[in-house]
C-alpha positions as MATLAB code, in Angstrom:
seq = 'MRYLRGIQCILNATHGVVGPKRKFFEAAFGKNIKEYNKLLLMPDDYIIYREKHRNNGAADWNNLLSSLSSGQKEEFLNLICENQVNNVIRSKHPEINVLLSHY';
ca = [
      99.981   97.742   97.705;
      97.452  100.985   97.771;
      98.806  102.692  101.134;
     102.273  101.765   99.431;
     101.167  103.706   95.888;
     100.149  106.692   97.919;
     103.310  106.754   99.355;
     104.973  106.713   96.195;
     102.530  109.501   94.790;
     103.083  111.510   97.194;
     107.071  111.652   96.585;
     106.766  111.368   93.086;
     104.719  114.787   93.161;
     107.686  116.396   95.947;
     110.174  114.975   94.097;
     111.280  112.910   96.845;
     112.235  115.476   99.288;
     110.062  115.889  102.358;
     111.508  119.290  103.406;
     111.710  120.216  107.576;
     108.824  122.738  107.650;
     105.734  121.955  108.890;
     103.650  123.531  106.000;
     105.611  121.593  103.628;
     105.181  118.487  105.441;
     101.403  119.070  106.391;
     100.897  120.165  102.593;
     102.573  116.796  101.367;
     101.096  114.094  103.649;
      98.269  115.893  105.674;
      97.670  117.906  108.802;
      96.640  114.819  110.834;
      96.306  110.782  110.493;
      93.438  110.855  109.269;
      93.901  112.981  105.768;
      97.099  110.794  106.093;
      95.049  107.439  105.432;
      92.451  109.772  102.884;
      95.178  110.859  101.106;
      96.805  107.682  100.342;
      93.731  106.312   99.094;
      93.073  108.984   96.407;
      93.859  107.972   92.698;
      97.396  108.423   91.796;
      96.639  111.616   89.687;
      94.861  113.447   92.596;
      97.829  112.973   94.788;
     100.261  114.073   92.228;
      98.944  116.520   90.967;
      96.231  118.108   94.104;
      96.364  121.360   92.714;
      95.205  120.551   89.461;
      92.367  118.402   91.142;
      91.321  119.998   93.982;
      88.022  121.767   92.903;
      87.088  119.117   90.270;
      88.350  115.334   90.610;
      89.495  115.484   93.575;
      86.562  117.188   95.598;
      83.881  114.869   93.951;
      86.315  111.954   95.293;
      86.015  113.180   98.826;
      82.143  113.910   98.792;
      81.406  110.534   97.636;
      83.931  108.824   99.663;
      82.234  110.383  102.546;
      78.570  109.740  101.172;
      79.232  106.311  101.887;
      78.079  103.881  104.807;
      80.442  101.683  106.500;
      79.926   99.015  104.968;
      79.881  100.280  101.441;
      82.944  101.997  102.577;
      84.814   98.594  103.756;
      83.701   97.226  100.592;
      85.771  100.436   98.705;
      88.272   99.780  101.072;
      88.970   96.204   99.766;
      88.716   96.539   96.343;
      91.193   99.600   96.802;
      93.687   98.173   98.826;
      93.665   94.772   96.774;
      95.201   96.840   94.006;
      92.010   95.792   92.083;
      90.772   98.887   90.235;
      92.583   98.063   87.150;
      90.647   94.985   86.343;
      87.378   95.695   85.524;
      85.659   94.770   89.182;
      82.214   96.080   90.244;
      80.649   96.905   93.146;
      76.747   96.484   93.616;
      76.618   99.309   94.908;
      76.425  102.128   92.332;
      78.050  104.762   94.847;
      81.231  102.338   94.366;
      81.303  102.167   91.099;
      81.039  106.315   90.686;
      83.847  106.446   93.100;
      85.911  103.650   91.285;
      85.738  105.326   87.980;
      88.009  107.859   89.316;
      90.867  105.641   89.059;
];
């Protein structure tokens, strides 16, 4: 569900238009598959309003995501991909809880 919602947010931000120019496409969907996958995991507002959040929330979110161990990242992905963010589900890892607070 999270990936589908991420795609919806990208299309919302681009008003449903996917331009043929490479620069526009990369700005909307990322320069490679790694950027694309990370983008889809971001909180909705960070995807839709990327320029507004580039230096505040999104940068913090990205740093927090990068600091997770592989086990913590797997737990985070399970919570996010099951769309359990809106529920009051907490992790035993404070780092994950801080990351979830962005949602």
